[in-house]
C-alpha positions as CSV (number, residue, x, y, z in Angstrom):
1,M,52.4,25.0,59.8
2,R,51.7,26.7,56.5
3,Y,50.3,24.9,53.5
4,A,49.5,26.0,49.9
5,F,46.4,24.8,48.1
6,I,47.3,25.0,44.4
7,I,44.0,25.1,42.5
8,Y,43.7,23.4,39.1
9,F,40.6,23.4,36.9
10,D,39.5,23.3,33.3
11,P,38.3,26.9,32.5
12,K,35.8,25.5,30.0
13,K,34.0,23.9,32.9
14,L,34.4,26.6,35.5
15,F,33.4,29.5,33.1
16,D,30.7,27.8,31.1
17,G,27.9,29.7,32.8
18,S,26.2,26.5,34.0
19,D,24.3,26.5,37.3
20,E,27.0,24.2,38.8
21,A,29.8,26.6,37.8
22,N,27.9,29.7,39.1
23,A,27.2,27.9,42.4
24,C,30.9,26.9,42.6
25,H,32.0,30.5,42.3
26,A,29.5,31.7,44.9
27,D,30.3,28.9,47.3
28,Q,34.1,29.6,46.9
29,Q,33.6,33.2,48.0
30,A,31.7,32.0,51.1
31,Y,34.3,29.3,51.8
32,A,37.1,31.9,51.7
33,A,35.2,34.0,54.2
34,E,34.9,30.9,56.4
35,L,38.7,30.2,56.2
36,K,39.3,33.8,57.2
37,A,36.9,33.8,60.1
38,S,38.4,30.5,61.5
39,G,41.9,32.0,61.3
40,H,43.2,29.5,58.8
41,L,43.4,31.8,55.8
42,V,46.8,33.5,55.3
43,G,46.3,34.7,51.8
44,H,44.9,33.8,48.4
45,Q,45.4,34.8,44.8
46,P,43.7,33.9,41.6
47,L,45.7,33.9,38.4
48,A,44.9,35.2,34.9
49,L,44.3,32.6,32.2
50,P,47.3,31.2,30.4
51,N,46.7,33.1,27.2
52,E,47.8,36.2,29.2
53,A,50.9,34.5,30.5
54,I,54.6,34.6,29.4
55,T,56.9,31.7,30.2
56,V,60.5,32.7,30.9
57,K,63.6,30.5,31.0
58,V,67.3,31.4,31.1
59,R,69.8,29.2,29.3
60,E,73.5,30.0,29.0
61,G,72.8,33.4,30.5
62,R,70.2,34.3,27.9
63,A,66.5,34.9,28.8
64,M,64.0,33.4,26.4
65,T,60.3,33.9,26.5
66,T,57.3,32.0,25.2
67,D,53.7,33.2,25.0
68,G,51.4,31.2,27.3
69,P,52.1,28.3,29.5
70,F,55.0,25.9,29.0
71,M,52.7,22.8,28.9
72,E,49.6,22.3,27.0
73,T,46.8,20.8,29.1
74,K,43.1,21.1,29.7
75,E,43.5,21.8,33.4
76,L,45.6,24.7,34.5
77,V,46.9,26.3,37.6
78,A,44.2,28.8,38.4
79,G,45.5,30.2,41.7
80,F,46.5,29.4,45.2
81,V,45.4,29.7,48.8
82,Q,47.8,29.9,51.7
83,I,46.6,28.5,55.0
84,E,47.7,27.8,58.5
85,A,46.9,24.3,59.8
86,K,48.1,22.2,62.6
87,D,49.1,19.3,60.3
88,L,48.7,17.7,56.9
89,N,45.4,16.0,58.0
90,E,43.8,19.3,58.9
91,A,45.1,20.9,55.7
92,V,43.6,18.1,53.6
93,R,40.3,18.4,55.5
94,L,40.2,22.1,54.7
95,A,41.1,21.5,51.0
96,S,38.3,19.0,50.7
97,G,35.8,21.7,51.7
98,M,37.0,24.0,48.9
99,P,34.2,24.3,46.3
100,Y,36.7,24.4,43.4
101,A,37.6,20.8,44.3
102,R,34.1,19.9,42.9
103,L,35.0,21.0,39.3
104,G,38.8,20.7,39.4
105,H,41.3,19.5,42.0
106,I,43.4,21.0,44.8
107,E,47.0,20.1,45.4
108,V,48.1,20.5,49.0
109,R,51.7,21.2,49.7
110,A,53.5,22.1,52.9
111,E,55.7,25.2,52.7
112,P,59.2,24.1,53.3
113,D,61.3,25.2,56.3
114,Y,64.6,26.4,54.7
115,S,66.2,26.5,58.1
116,K,66.4,22.7,57.8
117,P,68.6,20.8,55.2
118,R,67.1,20.7,51.7
119,P,65.7,17.4,50.5
120,K,67.9,15.0,48.8
121,L,66.3,13.7,45.6
């Protein structure tokens, strides 16, 4: 089953040049290599900081844009990792090994199977 690890962190902590932040970056590169070697890694993608983003919404057929993210928050979505795991427990175990979890947090979500009925909310 495929899972997405959505990575959140405060860029002021991750890019402050501290020994802890520098170690986290180095460890993350090594961890990505481990995920690839173990066959768990499907793909990964960092994202630019929100000051380079545009938020788009369409209302009544009209597109509107706003500079930056829609929400103001210290922590931001920094990127994602897509993995293959046998179940949620394995996915959580793999996410807990991710170095970025030390300075931020990792949200683990299963990728939905759209051949099945959509969830009722």
